[in-house]
N, C-alpha and C positions, 0 to 999 in steps of 0.2 A: 601493482599497477599493470595495466594495459594499455599499451600504444601510449605510455608516458602520462596516463590518467590515474589519480588517486582514487582507488576504490574504498568506499566505507559502507558496511553493512550494519543496518540499524535494525533492532529487533524491539518492537513494541510489545512489552511482556506483561501479562497477568496470570497469576497462577500457573507459572510454566516451570515449576521445579522437576517434575516427571519427565517432561520432553525436552528440555534445554541441550541436555548433553546429546542427545542424538542429534538435535539440529546442528549445534555448535561444531561436532566431530566431522560433519560433511561440508562444513564451509570450506572452499577452496583457497587456502590462504597463499598458494603459488601467486594469485592474482589481487587478492583482497589485502587490504594494508591496514585497516582498523575496523573494530567491531564496537558498536554502541549497544547498551541494552539499556532501555528505559523501563522501570518497573514501576506500574501503576498502583502501588500500595497494596501489593499481593499480601493475603494472609498466610502464604504459605512461605517456604524457604528459596524463592526465586533469587533474591540478591546473594544470599549466602552461596548458593549453587552458582552463580555467575561467578562469584570471586573465587570458588574452587577452581573453575575451569579456567581462570586467569583472563578474564575479559576485564582490560584495563578500564574502559570507560563505562561508568555504571551510575546511570542517573536514577535516584528513589523520589518517586512524588510522595508528600507526607500525607496528601488526600488522594483520593481517587479521581481522576480528572476524566476518566472516558477515554474510548479508543481513540478518538479524533485528538483529544488533548494530550494523549501519548505520543502520537505522531509528530506534534507541534514540536515537542521536545526533542524527538528523535532528530528532526530536520535541521532544527537550531544547533544542536551538537555536532551534527555531520559538517556542517558548515563551518563551524568553529574549528573544526580539525582540518579543514582545507580540502576537503573532498572535492573530486572532479565528478565522480560519479557515486549517487547514493542509491543502494539496494535495499527496500523495505521487505524483510523476510519475517513471518511469522515464527516464533520460537516454539509453536506447539507440533511442529513436524507435520503440519498437513501439507506443506509444499515442499519438495525436495530441493535444498542447497545447491545440489549438483547442477541445476540449470544458471547459476550465476554466471558462470563463463559465458553462456550464450546470450543472456539478457544484458551482461555488461559489454559484450563485443558490438553489439547493435548500437550502443550508444559511443564506445570508443573510437569506433571507425566511421562515424558520423553517419551511419545508415538512417536511424531515427534518434531523437533527443530523450524519448521515452520508450521503454518496453515493458509489456505485461505479461506475465505468465497467465495464459488462459486455458482454464479447466476444459472449455467448452470446444476449443478445436480439437478435433479427434474425439475419443470415447472416454476421456480422463474422468469426466464429472460423475456420471452414474456408475461406473466401472469402479471407481474409487469410493463408492457408498453415499454420495449425495442424496438426501432424502427426495423423493419424487416430486414433492411439493415445491421444494426450493428449486429444483431444476425447472419446473414450470414456470415459477414466478421469475426466475432469472431470466429465461427465454423471453417472456412478456415485457419485463423491465427493460430490456436490453432493445428489443424491437421498438419500444416507445421512444426509448433515449436516441437511438440512432435516427428515428423519424425527425424528432424535436431539435437535436443537435447538428444534424445533417452530416453524419459520420457512419461507419460501416465495422465497429468493433463488433467481435464475437461475444464480448461479455464486458461489463463494467463494474463487476462486483468481485473481481479477484483480489486477495490480500497479498499478491507476490507481486512487486512495483519496482521498477529501476528509472532513475531520473538523471539527467544531466544536472548538475550545479547551476547553470544557466537557467533552465527552467524553474527549479525551484526558487531561485532569487526573483525571477519575472512575475510571480503571482502573491498574492497577499493571503497565504494560508492562514494567518493567524486569525483573519476574521471567521474563518470555517467554523462549522460546528464541532463540538468536543464530542460528538456520539459518531454512530457508525457511518452516517451520512457523509462525513467528512471526505471520505474517498471519492463519492460522486462529485462533491462541490469540486474538490481539486482537478478531478478529470475535466470537468465543465470549463474552469478556469484555463486550464492548459489548451484546450481547443480553442477558447475564446481569444486567446493571445495568439494563436496563428501557429502553434508547434503540432507535428505528427505524431502519432503513437504507433509502435508496431507492437506485434504479439508473438509469442513464442508458446508452442503447445507447452502444456504443463499436466502431468498426472496430479491427482490429490487423493488424500487419505482421509477418511472420517472414521475416528474411532473413540472411545471414552475419553480419553485424555486430552482430545484436540478440542480447542475452543470452538463453539457454535453458538449462535444466538438462538433463543425459544421461538414459538410461534409469534407470540404477541409483539417481541421486540422485532421479529422479522417483518411483521406488518407495519410496525412504526417505520422502519427502515424503508420498506417499499413505498409508502406515502412521502417520504422525504425524497426519493428518488423522482417520483412524479413532479413534486414542488421544484425541484432542482432544474429538471429538464424544462418545465414550462418558464420558469424565471430565465433560463438560457435564450428560449426562442423569443421572449418579450425583450430581452435586452438587445438582440440583434435586431428586432424592429424598432428599437429605438426608445424603449421603456426601460430606463437604465436602472441598474441594481448595484449597490455598493460591494457585492461579491466580485466584481471585476474591476475593483479599483487596483491602481497600481500600488506596489509597495511604497513607493515615494509619496503617493499621495494619501495614503492611509492613516 
């Protein structure tokens, strides 16, 4: 706990057997109360490795539901466990768990209800091996989103995020895509609800075992990001979209 807030770390896992131990061993259990791993029907030994490490809360999808579908299960389970703060951390060791203290403190002490680990603040992205084309696309998409949504985030595409339970309960994330654009839909919903988002500088690591989408999937993701940004703007102009329904109304 931190400031009497229960912290649950959720690990959306797919083929994470080779990197899970390194990720898990750096989680700061002096403040983290529970860890949830959701395995998206991995063909490797991710579930067995999670059990070996002593992770108590393991959810296994019998069919692959996609990255967004995995996160839906993560957040539902975290709320069932009574989380006050939910930290979403990729188990591929691309992001360091050592920042959980900083990201959780932002929420626990009521600075922001959401915090993101930004690879763009500082020189973390390219220094950590982010491919140049991904960096350029990241910058273009972030600029477009900031203009359309009316915010000033350094990036919308990080996979390292922390939320207060209040925020998760206030949006209808069950409607969101089961694919990678889930992340952007969720941020759009959060901003539409009037919540603010803080950012923490985060180094990143690109290596063979770390998960990364290929060029064609990146293009599909980019088109989805543009679509969400336009939908957000149109909704603010009065052209309503069900992405922004409240959970009670969904």
